[in-house]
C-alpha positions in Angstrom: 39.9 70.6 -96.6 38.1 68.4 -94.1 35.7 71.2 -93.1 34.2 71.3 -96.5 33.9 67.5 -96.7 32.2 67.7 -93.3 29.7 70.1 -94.8 28.8 67.7 -97.5 28.4 64.8 -95.1 26.3 66.8 -92.7 24.0 67.8 -95.5 23.5 64.2 -96.6 22.9 63.2 -92.9 20.2 65.8 -92.4 18.2 65.7 -95.7 14.6 65.2 -94.7 15.1 66.6 -91.1 12.7 69.5 -91.0 13.1 71.7 -88.0 10.6 74.4 -88.9 7.8 74.7 -91.5 7.3 71.6 -93.7 8.0 73.7 -96.8 11.5 74.5 -95.6 14.5 72.3 -94.7 17.3 73.6 -92.5 20.9 72.5 -92.2 24.1 73.5 -90.5 26.9 74.0 -93.0 30.5 74.1 -91.9 33.2 75.3 -94.4 36.9 75.3 -93.6 38.5 78.4 -95.2 42.1 79.6 -95.2 41.2 82.1 -92.4 39.1 79.8 -90.3 35.9 77.8 -90.2 32.5 79.2 -91.3 29.6 77.5 -89.6 26.1 78.8 -90.5 22.5 77.6 -90.5 21.1 77.3 -94.1 17.5 77.1 -95.1 16.3 75.7 -98.5 12.8 75.1 -99.8 11.8 71.4 -99.6 10.1 71.7 -103.0 11.3 72.6 -106.5 12.8 76.0 -107.1 14.8 77.9 -109.7 18.5 78.3 -109.2 18.2 82.0 -108.4 16.6 80.9 -105.1 20.1 79.8 -103.9 21.9 83.0 -104.7 21.2 84.8 -101.3 22.4 81.7 -99.4 25.7 81.4 -101.3 26.3 85.1 -100.9 25.8 84.9 -97.2 28.3 82.1 -96.9 30.8 84.1 -99.0 30.3 87.2 -96.8 30.9 85.2 -93.7 34.1 83.7 -95.2 35.2 87.2 -96.1 34.5 88.5 -92.6 37.1 86.0 -91.3 39.6 87.6 -93.8 38.7 91.0 -92.5 39.3 90.0 -88.9 42.6 88.4 -89.8 43.6 91.7 -91.6 42.6 93.7 -88.5 44.7 91.5 -86.2 47.6 92.3 -88.5 47.0 96.0 -88.1 45.4 96.5 -91.5 42.1 98.4 -92.0 39.6 98.1 -94.9 39.7 101.4 -96.8 36.3 100.9 -98.6 33.5 103.3 -97.5 30.1 104.3 -98.7 30.5 106.8 -101.6 33.9 105.4 -102.5 33.0 104.1 -105.9 36.2 104.0 -107.9 35.9 100.2 -108.3 32.4 100.8 -109.9 34.2 101.6 -113.1 35.5 98.1 -113.5 33.9 95.4 -115.6 32.0 93.2 -113.0 31.5 89.5 -113.9 28.1 88.1 -113.0 27.1 84.4 -112.9 24.0 83.2 -114.7 22.1 82.5 -111.4 22.9 86.1 -110.3 21.7 87.5 -113.6 18.4 85.7 -113.1 18.2 87.0 -109.6 19.0 90.6 -110.6 16.4 90.5 -113.3 13.8 89.3 -110.8 14.8 92.1 -108.4 14.5 94.8 -111.0 11.1 93.5 -112.2 9.8 93.6 -108.6 10.7 97.3 -108.2 8.0 100.0 -108.2 7.2 101.0 -111.8 9.0 104.3 -111.8 12.2 103.0 -110.3 12.1 99.9 -112.5 11.7 102.1 -115.7 14.5 104.4 -114.6 16.8 101.4 -113.9 16.1 99.8 -117.3 16.6 103.2 -119.0 20.0 103.5 -117.4 21.0 100.0 -118.6 19.9 101.0 -122.1 22.1 104.2 -121.9 25.0 102.2 -120.7 24.8 99.7 -123.6 24.5 102.6 -126.0 27.7 104.1 -124.6 29.5 100.8 -124.9 28.3 100.5 -128.5 29.7 103.9 -129.3 33.0 102.8 -127.8 33.1 99.6 -129.9 32.9 97.3 -126.9 29.2 96.1 -126.9 29.6 93.4 -129.4 32.7 92.1 -127.7 30.9 92.0 -124.4 28.0 90.1 -126.0 30.6 87.5 -127.3 31.9 87.1 -123.7 28.3 86.6 -122.4 27.3 84.1 -125.0 30.6 82.3 -125.7 30.3 78.5 -126.2 33.8 77.9 -124.9 35.5 78.4 -121.6 37.2 81.8 -121.5 40.4 82.2 -119.6 41.6 85.2 -117.6 44.0 85.8 -120.5 41.1 85.9 -123.0 39.3 88.4 -120.9 42.2 90.7 -119.9 42.1 92.9 -123.1 38.3 93.6 -122.8 38.7 94.2 -119.1 41.4 96.8 -119.6 39.5 98.5 -122.4 36.3 98.7 -120.3 38.3 100.1 -117.4 39.9 102.7 -119.6 36.5 104.1 -120.4 35.9 105.0 -116.7 32.2 104.3 -117.4 30.2 104.3 -114.1 28.2 101.2 -113.4 24.7 101.6 -114.7 23.4 101.0 -111.1 25.5 103.8 -109.6 23.6 106.8 -108.5 25.4 109.8 -106.8 28.4 107.4 -106.3 26.2 105.0 -104.3 25.0 101.6 -105.4 21.3 101.7 -106.1 21.0 97.8 -105.9 23.2 97.4 -102.9 21.1 94.5 -101.5 21.2 92.7 -104.8 24.8 93.6 -105.9 26.8 90.8 -107.5 29.1 88.7 -105.4 32.2 90.1 -107.2 31.3 93.6 -105.9 31.0 92.3 -102.3 34.4 90.5 -102.5 36.5 93.5 -103.6 37.9 95.1 -100.5 41.3 96.9 -100.2 43.6 97.8 -97.4 45.6 100.3 -99.4 44.7 104.0 -99.3 41.4 104.7 -101.0 42.9 107.3 -103.4 45.0 104.6 -105.0 41.8 102.9 -106.3 41.4 105.8 -108.8 43.9 103.9 -111.0 44.0 100.2 -110.1 46.1 99.3 -113.1 49.1 101.5 -112.3 48.8 101.9 -108.5 49.9 99.4 -105.9 46.4 98.5 -104.6 46.3 95.9 -101.9 43.1 93.8 -102.2 42.0 91.6 -99.4 42.3 87.9 -100.3 39.0 86.3 -101.3 38.6 82.9 -99.8 35.4 81.9 -101.6 34.5 83.4 -105.0 30.8 83.0 -105.0 30.2 84.1 -108.6 32.6 81.4 -109.8 30.8 78.8 -107.7 27.4 79.8 -109.0 28.8 79.8 -112.6 30.1 76.3 -112.1 26.8 75.2 -110.7 24.9 76.6 -113.6 27.3 74.9 -116.1 26.5 71.6 -114.3 22.8 72.2 -114.4 22.4 73.6 -117.9 25.4 72.3 -119.7 27.8 74.3 -121.7 30.7 76.5 -120.8 31.2 78.1 -117.4 30.3 81.7 -118.2 30.5 85.0 -116.3 28.4 87.7 -117.9 29.5 91.4 -117.9 27.2 93.3 -115.5 25.8 95.9 -118.0 24.5 92.9 -120.1 23.3 90.7 -117.2 19.6 91.7 -117.2 19.5 91.6 -121.0 21.1 88.1 -121.0 18.6 87.0 -118.3 15.7 88.2 -120.5 16.9 86.2 -123.5 17.4 83.1 -121.3 14.3 83.6 -119.2 12.9 80.1 -120.0 16.1 78.6 -118.7 15.9 80.7 -115.6 12.4 79.3 -114.9 13.7 75.7 -114.7 13.4 74.2 -111.3 15.3 71.6 -109.2 14.7 70.2 -105.7 16.0 72.7 -103.2 18.1 70.2 -101.3 19.6 68.9 -104.5 20.6 72.5 -105.5 22.2 73.1 -102.2 24.1 69.8 -102.3 25.5 70.5 -105.8 26.4 74.1 -104.8 28.3 72.9 -101.7 30.1 70.4 -103.8 31.5 73.2 -105.9 32.3 75.3 -102.8 34.3 72.3 -101.4 36.2 71.9 -104.7 36.9 75.6 -104.8 38.2 75.7 -101.3 40.2 72.5 -101.8 41.9 73.9 -104.9 42.7 77.1 -103.0 44.3 75.0 -100.2 46.4 73.1 -102.7 47.6 76.4 -104.3 48.6 77.7 -100.9 50.6 74.6 -100.1 52.4 74.9 -103.4 
């Protein structure tokens, strides 16, 4: 994955090269993905910032990589079925990385008071429904686990959650109420199969678009490196509650260029591992 290595080297080469305001440093990042190369300008604060500051940047890189997959699908005669108001996937258990949980908490706290209170009330109601279904404690265990959980570990709780058909607490009239701040996992789930098949993703032959860069996984790995402990992904209905309990950790700061460097290291490793799997 020479493109990803190139991104790391370019970053090292340009640290300290300010091209705009002294408080911001800008770089050009180049990432080689299975569907082509993503080249994008990236800005990071020159000073010390919390890890949540990096979330929008990583999401944009992920979306640009995903756009290459969409263009490749279109060239093969495939069309993306997902449209506004098509919210069948919003009944799935969405994994959220710790940096995204901190970012989401910040977004909700910055809302106007009436909207913030309504959003927090819906989260309380969602947790109450999960408690009645016997899933809340198990989701807390996932969020706070001290060991690395595998896909096999998570499969039973994922299936039980999906069987509830419980709408995402941020869904209003089948539309995402936090669309700008939605998790990376939501942005990455696109299908080319007929939309009606998504009503039962377990039993129907749904065709998801390949995801070249799983940004939530990269951010989870980054947080594990920064904070220590297991690489965790938090169930979305518990993400804000988790971020509340870990607010002091979320306020820790690192130099912006250091965070970007570490994040791109994890992006490079992710893409490299994907290339190796493809070759196998």
